[in-house]
MIDREN-681965 format. One record per residue (C-alpha): residue number from 1; residue in one letter; x, y, z. Coordinates in steps of 0.25 Angstrom, whole numbers. Example, Ala and Ser with C-alpha at 12.3 -4.5 7.8 and 13.67 -1.06 7.14 Angstrom:
! MIDREN-681965
+-----+-----+-------+-------+-------+
|   n | res |    xx |    yy |    zz |
+-----+-----+-------+-------+-------+
|   1 |   A |    49 |   -18 |    31 |
|   2 |   S |    55 |    -4 |    29 |
+-----+-----+-------+-------+-------+
***
This chain:
! MIDREN-681965
+-----+-----+-------+-------+-------+
|   n | res |    xx |    yy |    zz |
+-----+-----+-------+-------+-------+
|   1 |   E |  -145 |   158 |   211 |
|   2 |   V |  -146 |   152 |   225 |
|   3 |   L |  -133 |   146 |   227 |
|   4 |   C |  -121 |   152 |   220 |
|   5 |   E |  -127 |   165 |   215 |
|   6 |   G |  -135 |   166 |   229 |
|   7 |   A |  -121 |   166 |   236 |
|   8 |   C |  -115 |   177 |   226 |
|   9 |   V |  -110 |   189 |   234 |
|  10 |   Y |  -116 |   198 |   223 |
|  11 |   N |  -129 |   195 |   230 |
|  12 |   H |  -125 |   204 |   242 |
|  13 |   E |  -122 |   215 |   232 |
|  14 |   D |  -135 |   215 |   225 |
|  15 |   V |  -127 |   210 |   212 |
|  16 |   K |  -132 |   199 |   203 |
|  17 |   P |  -124 |   186 |   208 |
|  18 |   I |  -114 |   180 |   199 |
|  19 |   E |  -122 |   169 |   190 |
|  20 |   I |  -113 |   158 |   194 |
|  21 |   G |  -123 |   148 |   188 |
|  22 |   R |  -122 |   153 |   174 |
|  23 |   L |  -107 |   154 |   176 |
|  24 |   Q |  -106 |   140 |   180 |
|  25 |   A |  -115 |   135 |   169 |
|  26 |   Y |  -106 |   142 |   159 |
|  27 |   V |   -93 |   136 |   164 |
|  28 |   T |   -99 |   122 |   165 |
|  29 |   N |  -105 |   122 |   151 |
|  30 |   E |   -91 |   127 |   146 |
|  31 |   V |   -84 |   116 |   153 |
|  32 |   I |   -94 |   105 |   149 |
|  33 |   E |   -94 |   109 |   134 |
|  34 |   K |   -79 |   109 |   134 |
|  35 |   K |   -79 |    96 |   142 |
|  36 |   T |   -68 |   103 |   151 |
|  37 |   K |   -61 |    93 |   160 |
|  38 |   L |   -62 |    99 |   174 |
|  39 |   F |   -59 |    88 |   184 |
|  40 |   I |   -47 |    79 |   185 |
|  41 |   L |   -51 |    66 |   192 |
|  42 |   P |   -42 |    58 |   202 |
|  43 |   K |   -39 |    44 |   200 |
|  44 |   S |   -49 |    34 |   205 |
|  45 |   N |   -48 |    31 |   220 |
|  46 |   G |   -54 |    17 |   218 |
|  47 |   K |   -68 |    20 |   225 |
|  48 |   K |   -81 |    21 |   218 |
|  49 |   I |   -94 |    29 |   222 |
|  50 |   A |  -108 |    26 |   218 |
|  51 |   V |  -117 |    38 |   216 |
|  52 |   I |  -132 |    36 |   215 |
|  53 |   G |  -138 |    47 |   206 |
|  54 |   A |  -133 |    55 |   195 |
|  55 |   G |  -139 |    68 |   199 |
|  56 |   P |  -131 |    81 |   203 |
|  57 |   A |  -127 |    75 |   217 |
|  58 |   G |  -122 |    62 |   211 |
|  59 |   I |  -115 |    68 |   199 |
|  60 |   S |  -108 |    78 |   209 |
|  61 |   C |  -104 |    67 |   218 |
|  62 |   A |   -98 |    59 |   207 |
|  63 |   C |   -90 |    70 |   202 |
|  64 |   E |   -84 |    73 |   215 |
|  65 |   L |   -81 |    58 |   218 |
|  66 |   R |   -74 |    57 |   205 |
|  67 |   M |   -65 |    69 |   210 |
|  68 |   Y |   -61 |    60 |   222 |
|  69 |   G |   -58 |    48 |   213 |
|  70 |   Y |   -70 |    39 |   215 |
|  71 |   E |   -77 |    31 |   204 |
|  72 |   V |   -91 |    35 |   203 |
|  73 |   D |  -104 |    28 |   198 |
|  74 |   I |  -117 |    36 |   198 |
|  75 |   F |  -130 |    28 |   197 |
|  76 |   E |  -141 |    35 |   191 |
|  77 |   A |  -155 |    30 |   190 |
|  78 |   K |  -159 |    38 |   178 |
|  79 |   E |  -153 |    38 |   164 |
|  80 |   R |  -146 |    52 |   165 |
|  81 |   P |  -138 |    59 |   176 |
|  82 |   S |  -141 |    73 |   184 |
|  83 |   G |  -153 |    69 |   192 |
|  84 |   L |  -162 |    81 |   195 |
|  85 |   T |  -154 |    90 |   186 |
|  86 |   I |  -160 |    83 |   174 |
|  87 |   S |  -174 |    79 |   180 |
|  88 |   G |  -177 |    90 |   191 |
|  89 |   V |  -172 |   103 |   186 |
|  90 |   A |  -181 |   111 |   176 |
|  91 |   P |  -176 |   111 |   162 |
|  92 |   Y |  -175 |   126 |   160 |
|  93 |   K |  -164 |   126 |   171 |
|  94 |   I |  -154 |   116 |   164 |
|  95 |   T |  -155 |   107 |   152 |
|  96 |   N |  -153 |    92 |   152 |
|  97 |   E |  -142 |    94 |   142 |
|  98 |   A |  -134 |   103 |   151 |
|  99 |   V |  -136 |    93 |   163 |
| 100 |   M |  -131 |    81 |   155 |
| 101 |   R |  -120 |    89 |   149 |
| 102 |   E |  -115 |    92 |   163 |
| 103 |   M |  -117 |    77 |   167 |
| 104 |   D |  -109 |    72 |   156 |
| 105 |   Y |   -98 |    82 |   158 |
| 106 |   L |   -97 |    78 |   173 |
| 107 |   E |   -97 |    63 |   170 |
| 108 |   E |   -86 |    65 |   160 |
| 109 |   Q |   -78 |    73 |   169 |
| 110 |   F |   -79 |    65 |   182 |
| 111 |   G |   -80 |    51 |   176 |
| 112 |   Y |   -91 |    45 |   185 |
| 113 |   T |  -101 |    35 |   180 |
| 114 |   V |  -116 |    36 |   179 |
| 115 |   K |  -124 |    24 |   179 |
| 116 |   Y |  -138 |    28 |   173 |
| 117 |   N |  -151 |    21 |   175 |
| 118 |   Q |  -145 |    14 |   188 |
| 119 |   R |  -155 |    17 |   199 |
| 120 |   I |  -150 |    13 |   213 |
| 121 |   G |  -163 |    10 |   221 |
| 122 |   S |  -160 |    -3 |   229 |
| 123 |   L |  -152 |    -7 |   241 |
| 124 |   E |  -146 |   -18 |   233 |
| 125 |   E |  -141 |    -7 |   223 |
| 126 |   L |  -136 |     1 |   234 |
| 127 |   Q |  -128 |   -10 |   240 |
| 128 |   K |  -122 |   -13 |   226 |
| 129 |   L |  -117 |     1 |   226 |
| 130 |   E |  -111 |     0 |   240 |
| 131 |   E |  -103 |   -13 |   235 |
| 132 |   D |   -98 |    -6 |   223 |
| 133 |   Y |   -95 |     8 |   228 |
| 134 |   D |   -88 |    15 |   239 |
| 135 |   A |   -99 |    25 |   242 |
| 136 |   I |  -112 |    29 |   236 |
| 137 |   F |  -117 |    43 |   234 |
| 138 |   I |  -132 |    45 |   233 |
| 139 |   G |  -137 |    56 |   224 |
| 140 |   I |  -151 |    52 |   221 |
| 141 |   G |  -158 |    65 |   223 |
| 142 |   L |  -173 |    65 |   224 |
| 143 |   V |  -184 |    57 |   216 |
| 144 |   E |  -197 |    62 |   210 |
| 145 |   T |  -206 |    74 |   215 |
| 146 |   S |  -213 |    70 |   228 |
| 147 |   E |  -228 |    69 |   226 |
| 148 |   L |  -238 |    78 |   233 |
| 149 |   G |  -247 |    66 |   238 |
| 150 |   I |  -260 |    73 |   233 |
| 151 |   A |  -271 |    69 |   224 |
| 152 |   G |  -269 |    70 |   209 |
| 153 |   E |  -254 |    68 |   208 |
| 154 |   D |  -257 |    57 |   197 |
| 155 |   L |  -263 |    67 |   187 |
| 156 |   K |  -257 |    70 |   174 |
| 157 |   N |  -248 |    82 |   173 |
| 158 |   Y |  -244 |    81 |   188 |
| 159 |   Y |  -229 |    80 |   189 |
| 160 |   G |  -218 |    79 |   199 |
| 161 |   A |  -208 |    90 |   196 |
| 162 |   I |  -196 |    81 |   195 |
| 163 |   D |  -203 |    72 |   185 |
| 164 |   F |  -208 |    84 |   177 |
| 165 |   I |  -194 |    91 |   176 |
| 166 |   E |  -188 |    78 |   172 |
| 167 |   R |  -198 |    76 |   161 |
| 168 |   L |  -195 |    90 |   156 |
| 169 |   R |  -180 |    88 |   156 |
| 170 |   M |  -181 |    75 |   149 |
| 171 |   N |  -192 |    79 |   139 |
| 172 |   H |  -195 |    94 |   140 |
| 173 |   E |  -202 |    96 |   127 |
| 174 |   K |  -212 |    85 |   129 |
| 175 |   V |  -217 |    89 |   143 |
| 176 |   D |  -230 |    96 |   143 |
| 177 |   I |  -232 |   107 |   153 |
| 178 |   G |  -246 |   111 |   158 |
| 179 |   K |  -253 |   124 |   156 |
| 180 |   K |  -254 |   127 |   171 |
| 181 |   V |  -244 |   120 |   180 |
| 182 |   I |  -244 |   119 |   195 |
| 183 |   V |  -230 |   116 |   201 |
| 184 |   I |  -231 |   112 |   216 |
| 185 |   G |  -219 |   115 |   224 |
| 186 |   G |  -210 |   126 |   229 |
| 187 |   G |  -196 |   121 |   226 |
| 188 |   N |  -186 |   123 |   215 |
| 189 |   T |  -191 |   111 |   207 |
| 190 |   A |  -205 |   117 |   208 |
| 191 |   M |  -199 |   130 |   202 |
| 192 |   D |  -192 |   123 |   191 |
| 193 |   V |  -205 |   115 |   187 |
| 194 |   A |  -213 |   128 |   187 |
| 195 |   S |  -203 |   136 |   179 |
| 196 |   E |  -202 |   125 |   169 |
| 197 |   S |  -217 |   123 |   168 |
| 198 |   A |  -218 |   138 |   165 |
| 199 |   R |  -207 |   138 |   155 |
| 200 |   M |  -213 |   126 |   148 |
| 201 |   G |  -226 |   134 |   145 |
| 202 |   A |  -236 |   132 |   156 |
| 203 |   D |  -246 |   143 |   156 |
| 204 |   E |  -246 |   144 |   171 |
| 205 |   V |  -236 |   138 |   182 |
| 206 |   I |  -240 |   138 |   197 |
| 207 |   L |  -230 |   135 |   208 |
| 208 |   A |  -238 |   130 |   219 |
| 209 |   Y |  -231 |   129 |   233 |
| 210 |   R |  -237 |   125 |   247 |
| 211 |   R |  -229 |   136 |   254 |
| 212 |   S |  -227 |   151 |   252 |
| 213 |   K |  -219 |   158 |   242 |
| 214 |   S |  -209 |   162 |   253 |
| 215 |   E |  -207 |   147 |   256 |
| 216 |   I |  -204 |   142 |   242 |
| 217 |   K |  -193 |   132 |   242 |
| 218 |   G |  -187 |   135 |   228 |
| 219 |   F |  -177 |   146 |   226 |
| 220 |   E |  -184 |   160 |   224 |
| 221 |   F |  -177 |   162 |   211 |
| 222 |   E |  -183 |   149 |   206 |
| 223 |   F |  -197 |   154 |   209 |
| 224 |   D |  -193 |   167 |   203 |
| 225 |   L |  -189 |   159 |   190 |
| 226 |   A |  -202 |   152 |   190 |
| 227 |   K |  -210 |   164 |   191 |
| 228 |   S |  -202 |   171 |   180 |
| 229 |   V |  -208 |   160 |   170 |
| 230 |   G |  -222 |   162 |   175 |
| 231 |   V |  -223 |   152 |   187 |
| 232 |   K |  -233 |   156 |   198 |
| 233 |   G |  -232 |   153 |   213 |
| 234 |   M |  -244 |   148 |   221 |
| 235 |   F |  -240 |   147 |   236 |
| 236 |   N |  -245 |   141 |   249 |
| 237 |   V |  -253 |   130 |   241 |
| 238 |   A |  -253 |   115 |   243 |
| 239 |   P |  -258 |   105 |   232 |
| 240 |   Q |  -269 |    96 |   237 |
| 241 |   K |  -272 |    88 |   225 |
| 242 |   I |  -269 |    88 |   210 |
| 243 |   I |  -282 |    90 |   202 |
| 244 |   G |  -286 |    84 |   189 |
| 245 |   N |  -293 |    73 |   181 |
| 246 |   G |  -282 |    65 |   175 |
| 247 |   K |  -273 |    77 |   174 |
| 248 |   V |  -269 |    89 |   182 |
| 249 |   E |  -280 |   100 |   182 |
| 250 |   G |  -276 |   107 |   195 |
| 251 |   V |  -271 |   107 |   209 |
| 252 |   E |  -279 |   109 |   222 |
| 253 |   F |  -271 |   117 |   232 |
| 254 |   I |  -273 |   121 |   246 |
| 255 |   K |  -267 |   134 |   252 |
| 256 |   T |  -256 |   133 |   263 |
| 257 |   K |  -249 |   141 |   273 |
| 258 |   S |  -236 |   139 |   280 |
| 259 |   D |  -235 |   138 |   295 |
| 260 |   K |  -221 |   138 |   301 |
| 261 |   G |  -216 |   130 |   289 |
| 262 |   N |  -228 |   121 |   288 |
| 263 |   I |  -238 |   121 |   277 |
| 264 |   E |  -253 |   122 |   281 |
| 265 |   T |  -265 |   121 |   271 |
| 266 |   I |  -276 |   131 |   272 |
| 267 |   E |  -289 |   123 |   274 |
| 268 |   G |  -299 |   126 |   263 |
| 269 |   S |  -290 |   133 |   254 |
| 270 |   E |  -289 |   123 |   242 |
| 271 |   F |  -289 |   127 |   228 |
| 272 |   V |  -287 |   122 |   214 |
| 273 |   E |  -276 |   127 |   204 |
| 274 |   S |  -279 |   122 |   190 |
| 275 |   C |  -267 |   117 |   182 |
| 276 |   D |  -264 |   106 |   172 |
| 277 |   M |  -250 |   102 |   177 |
| 278 |   V |  -244 |   100 |   191 |
| 279 |   I |  -230 |    98 |   195 |
| 280 |   R |  -226 |    95 |   209 |
| 281 |   A |  -212 |    99 |   214 |
| 282 |   T |  -213 |    95 |   228 |
| 283 |   G |  -200 |    89 |   232 |
| 284 |   Q |  -194 |    75 |   228 |
| 285 |   T |  -194 |    61 |   234 |
| 286 |   K |  -181 |    54 |   238 |
| 287 |   F |  -175 |    40 |   235 |
| 288 |   T |  -179 |    35 |   249 |
| 289 |   D |  -181 |    21 |   245 |
| 290 |   L |  -166 |    20 |   240 |
| 291 |   L |  -161 |    28 |   252 |
| 292 |   K |  -168 |    21 |   263 |
| 293 |   Q |  -161 |     8 |   258 |
| 294 |   I |  -147 |    13 |   262 |
| 295 |   P |  -143 |     9 |   276 |
| 296 |   N |  -140 |    21 |   285 |
| 297 |   L |  -143 |    31 |   275 |
| 298 |   K |  -153 |    41 |   282 |
| 299 |   L |  -164 |    50 |   276 |
| 300 |   D |  -170 |    62 |   283 |
| 301 |   D |  -185 |    65 |   285 |
| 302 |   K |  -185 |    70 |   270 |
| 303 |   N |  -178 |    57 |   265 |
| 304 |   R |  -165 |    65 |   262 |
| 305 |   I |  -152 |    57 |   264 |
| 306 |   L |  -145 |    61 |   277 |
| 307 |   I |  -130 |    64 |   275 |
| 308 |   S |  -118 |    70 |   282 |
| 309 |   E |  -117 |    84 |   277 |
| 310 |   E |  -102 |    83 |   278 |
| 311 |   N |  -100 |    72 |   267 |
| 312 |   F |  -115 |    68 |   263 |
| 313 |   Q |  -113 |    54 |   268 |
| 314 |   T |  -126 |    47 |   272 |
| 315 |   G |  -129 |    38 |   284 |
| 316 |   N |  -123 |    27 |   276 |
| 317 |   P |  -108 |    30 |   274 |
| 318 |   F |  -108 |    23 |   261 |
| 319 |   Y |  -118 |    33 |   255 |
| 320 |   F |  -117 |    48 |   252 |
| 321 |   S |  -128 |    57 |   246 |
| 322 |   A |  -130 |    72 |   242 |
| 323 |   G |  -140 |    80 |   233 |
| 324 |   D |  -155 |    79 |   234 |
| 325 |   A |  -156 |    66 |   241 |
| 326 |   V |  -149 |    73 |   253 |
| 327 |   N |  -154 |    88 |   252 |
| 328 |   G |  -168 |    85 |   247 |
| 329 |   G |  -166 |    92 |   234 |
| 330 |   V |  -159 |   105 |   233 |
| 331 |   E |  -151 |   110 |   221 |
| 332 |   V |  -142 |   103 |   211 |
| 333 |   V |  -129 |   111 |   216 |
| 334 |   N |  -132 |   106 |   231 |
| 335 |   A |  -132 |    91 |   226 |
| 336 |   V |  -119 |    93 |   218 |
| 337 |   A |  -112 |   100 |   230 |
| 338 |   E |  -117 |    90 |   241 |
| 339 |   A |  -113 |    78 |   232 |
| 340 |   K |   -99 |    84 |   231 |
| 341 |   V |   -98 |    84 |   247 |
| 342 |   A |  -104 |    69 |   246 |
| 343 |   A |   -93 |    65 |   237 |
| 344 |   T |   -82 |    71 |   246 |
| 345 |   G |   -89 |    64 |   257 |
| 346 |   I |   -88 |    51 |   250 |
| 347 |   H |   -73 |    53 |   247 |
| 348 |   K |   -70 |    56 |   262 |
| 349 |   Y |   -78 |    44 |   267 |
| 350 |   L |   -71 |    34 |   257 |
| 351 |   S |   -58 |    40 |   260 |
| 352 |   K |   -59 |    38 |   275 |
| 353 |   K |   -65 |    24 |   272 |
+-----+-----+-------+-------+-------+
***
């Protein structure tokens, strides 16, 4: 709706854009079902690349590298591939079965190797990869949802969005939903969680955001989708504390106003909104402990990996990166596209070397 369909020329003629997403899904499903062989791989060039993370960026980079003739090993901390496509996208958008079917198809097509339950987390492990491989691609994405740093975050029925979605995707029918759910945040993940909560049977779902409706970070169509299943918006409110005795009973908010992009609270405007479940969707933390161990790899003030936009090479020439670890968390297609550029960058770097 935003990328391909948003760029369709029909939009300039007040005609419904071509539904390229549905066309792609149909063709992809046909190809996967028939196990059609689409790619002819070249002979091995004798070089090996290590990819850290089997999410969209890591898988995309591995596929592209295989087309250049590299042997590729992917090191994945969890027991299955696909990163946030499994753990961070609401179940109503895509099923685990569909994701895993595509992952299996790609692995069979391109012949890379995924080593599951192999977390790379120490300098020694990184140094071992440097010894065994010709270059390393970092596709680690982000970690859990950032905490708000307010009282009451230890109460029962208070969840981070990524943890909540992952529980849904792993065991959907056994996850209880509250009667009244407050989702804190204004991005696409917040919209996903709010929509899913309403679809699961919550009597009332409120999306609470500290800025105005016009400043909402998520796509407008995502908010429209959430509203279509009964989600209500509550804007210019900031959570002060989670209220409850052992479990969530409500949220104390304070009203806010924006001044040149800065958020200011309005003194004396506190109020309590009752609820029995709170889900925070307030951005994700990064793997800074690992990244700061890599010599000359630099991070910006938001702990995103700094890269050359030309080839996605980091300050340490042995390492390349793309996806959420670089862009801070955008769309799956962004991670896939960036990782292809990084793979080409690796190939050019090693060819010159």
